[in-house]
C-alpha positions as CSV (number, residue, x, y, z in Angstrom):
1,M,27.0,99.2,123.3
2,S,25.1,98.4,126.5
3,D,27.2,95.3,127.1
4,L,30.4,97.3,126.9
5,A,29.0,100.1,129.1
6,R,28.7,97.9,132.1
7,F,32.5,97.6,132.2
8,L,33.0,101.3,132.3
9,P,33.4,102.6,135.9
10,L,31.2,105.6,135.7
11,S,28.7,104.3,133.2
12,H,25.9,103.7,135.7
13,R,26.2,107.0,137.4
14,S,24.3,110.2,136.7
15,P,26.0,112.9,134.6
16,D,26.4,115.0,137.7
17,A,28.3,112.2,139.5
18,V,30.6,111.8,136.5
19,A,31.4,115.5,136.5
20,A,32.1,115.3,140.3
21,A,34.5,112.4,139.9
22,P,37.8,113.3,141.5
23,A,40.3,114.3,138.8
24,D,42.3,116.6,141.0
25,R,45.5,114.9,142.3
26,R,46.9,117.6,144.5
27,V,46.6,115.7,147.8
28,Q,48.2,112.6,146.3
29,I,51.1,114.7,144.8
30,A,51.6,116.3,148.2
31,A,51.8,112.9,149.9
32,V,54.6,111.8,147.5
33,L,56.4,115.1,148.1
34,T,56.2,114.5,151.8
35,L,57.8,111.1,151.3
36,A,60.5,112.6,149.1
37,A,61.1,115.3,151.8
38,A,62.2,112.7,154.2
39,V,64.8,111.5,151.8
40,L,65.9,114.7,150.1
41,D,65.6,117.7,152.5
42,A,68.9,116.7,154.2
43,Q,70.6,116.3,150.8
44,P,72.4,119.0,148.8
45,D,70.1,121.5,147.0
46,D,71.1,120.3,143.5
47,R,69.7,116.8,144.2
48,R,66.4,118.3,145.5
49,R,66.4,120.6,142.5
50,R,66.9,117.7,140.1
51,F,63.9,115.9,141.7
52,I,61.7,119.0,141.4
53,D,62.6,119.3,137.8
54,E,62.0,115.6,137.0
55,A,58.7,115.8,138.8
56,G,57.7,118.8,136.6
57,L,57.0,121.1,139.5
58,T,57.7,124.6,138.4
59,G,57.5,127.8,140.3
60,D,59.7,126.8,143.2
61,D,62.5,129.2,143.9
62,G,64.8,126.4,145.0
63,R,65.1,127.4,148.6
64,A,61.8,126.1,150.0
65,S,61.7,122.6,151.6
66,L,59.7,119.9,149.9
67,T,57.3,119.9,152.8
68,D,56.6,123.6,152.0
69,L,56.3,122.7,148.3
70,A,53.7,120.0,149.2
71,D,51.7,122.6,151.1
72,A,51.9,124.9,148.1
73,V,50.7,122.2,145.8
74,V,47.6,121.5,148.0
75,R,46.7,125.1,148.0
76,G,47.6,125.7,144.3
77,R,46.0,124.9,141.0
78,R,44.4,121.6,140.2
79,R,46.8,118.8,139.2
80,S,46.1,115.9,136.8
81,G,47.0,112.2,136.7
82,R,49.8,113.1,134.3
83,D,51.3,115.4,137.0
84,L,50.9,112.6,139.6
85,T,52.7,110.2,137.2
86,A,55.6,112.6,136.8
87,V,56.0,113.0,140.5
88,A,55.8,109.3,141.2
89,R,58.3,108.5,138.4
90,A,60.8,111.1,139.9
91,Y,60.2,109.7,143.4
92,L,61.0,106.1,142.2
93,R,64.2,107.4,140.6
94,L,65.5,108.6,143.9
95,P,68.7,106.8,144.9
96,G,68.9,104.7,148.1
97,E,66.3,103.5,150.5
98,R,62.9,105.2,150.4
99,P,59.5,104.3,151.7
100,P,57.1,102.8,149.2
101,L,54.5,104.9,147.4
102,P,51.1,105.1,149.0
103,F,49.0,102.3,147.6
104,D,46.3,104.6,146.2
105,V,49.0,106.6,144.4
106,A,50.6,103.5,143.1
107,G,47.3,102.2,141.8
108,T,46.3,105.4,140.2
109,V,49.6,105.8,138.5
110,A,49.8,102.1,137.4
111,L,46.3,102.2,135.9
112,A,47.0,105.5,134.0
113,A,50.4,104.3,132.9
114,S,49.0,101.0,131.6
115,T,47.2,103.0,128.9
116,N,49.9,105.6,128.2
117,A,53.1,103.6,128.5
118,P,55.1,102.9,125.3
119,F,53.8,100.0,123.2
120,A,56.4,97.5,124.5
121,R,55.5,98.0,128.1
122,R,51.7,97.9,127.4
123,A,52.3,94.7,125.4
124,A,54.1,93.1,128.4
125,I,51.0,93.4,130.5
126,A,48.3,93.0,127.8
127,G,46.0,90.0,128.3
128,H,46.9,89.7,131.9
129,T,45.5,90.6,135.3
130,V,48.2,92.8,137.0
131,R,48.2,92.4,140.8
132,A,50.1,94.4,143.3
133,T,51.3,91.8,145.9
134,D,51.5,94.4,148.7
135,A,48.7,96.8,147.9
136,G,45.5,94.8,147.3
137,W,44.7,96.2,143.8
138,T,44.4,94.6,140.5
139,F,43.5,95.6,137.0
140,G,43.1,93.8,133.6
141,R,41.9,90.4,132.6
142,G,43.6,87.2,131.9
143,P,46.3,85.1,133.6
144,E,47.7,86.9,136.7
145,I,51.1,88.6,136.7
146,S,52.3,90.2,139.9
147,A,54.9,92.4,141.6
148,S,55.1,94.9,144.3
149,A,53.1,98.1,143.7
150,D,56.3,100.2,143.3
151,D,57.8,97.6,140.9
152,I,54.7,97.7,138.7
153,V,54.7,101.5,138.6
154,A,58.5,101.6,138.0
155,F,58.1,99.2,135.0
156,L,55.1,101.1,133.5
157,T,56.7,104.5,133.9
158,G,60.1,103.4,132.4
159,V,62.1,103.6,135.7
160,S,62.7,99.8,135.5
161,D,62.9,97.2,132.8
162,V,61.6,94.4,134.9
163,P,58.0,93.5,134.2
164,P,55.6,91.9,136.6
165,R,55.8,88.1,136.3
166,R,53.6,85.1,136.7
167,S,53.7,83.6,140.2
168,R,55.6,80.4,140.4
169,V,53.4,77.4,141.4
170,S,55.1,75.1,143.8
C-alpha cells in the first residue's frame, strides 16, 4: 500500500490539510457564467434559460442576468465538481464563437470527467497521457495524446465525439 500511496495527491499531507482541500467550485462556476454572459445576455431569454437549465442552476427566476447569477453562485451554497462539470458542458454546447474555458476549470473538469465518463470515452484515453496543447496540464500515463483543453473537455463530457489524438511526428 505504501508504494501506491505516493501516487495519491493528498497522501503525504496531514488529515487537517486533506479536510481543507478545496472542494468548493463556486468561484470556478462563476467564472464560466461570466464567460457565458458575454455570449448570452444579448440573446433571447429562451436561449439563456436553456443554458441555465442545462447547467443545472436552479432558483433563477429567469429575469436576472448571468452576471447576477454568477454573483449569487459565489455568495450561495457550496458547489461540487459535478456542478462545475454540468456548467462547463452547457457552456461548451453554446452555439457560435465563445472564449475558451479558463485553463484551471478545463483541467478540473477533464480530470473529473476522465473517471466519470461513459466507458467508451474512458477507454479512448486509457493507457495514455492526456495533454492540453494550450493549457499546460496533463494527466495519465503512457503514450501522449493531445488536443486543446476545450476539445478534451468536450470529448470527455459528451459534447463532441472527437477524442484527443497522438501528435503526428514529422
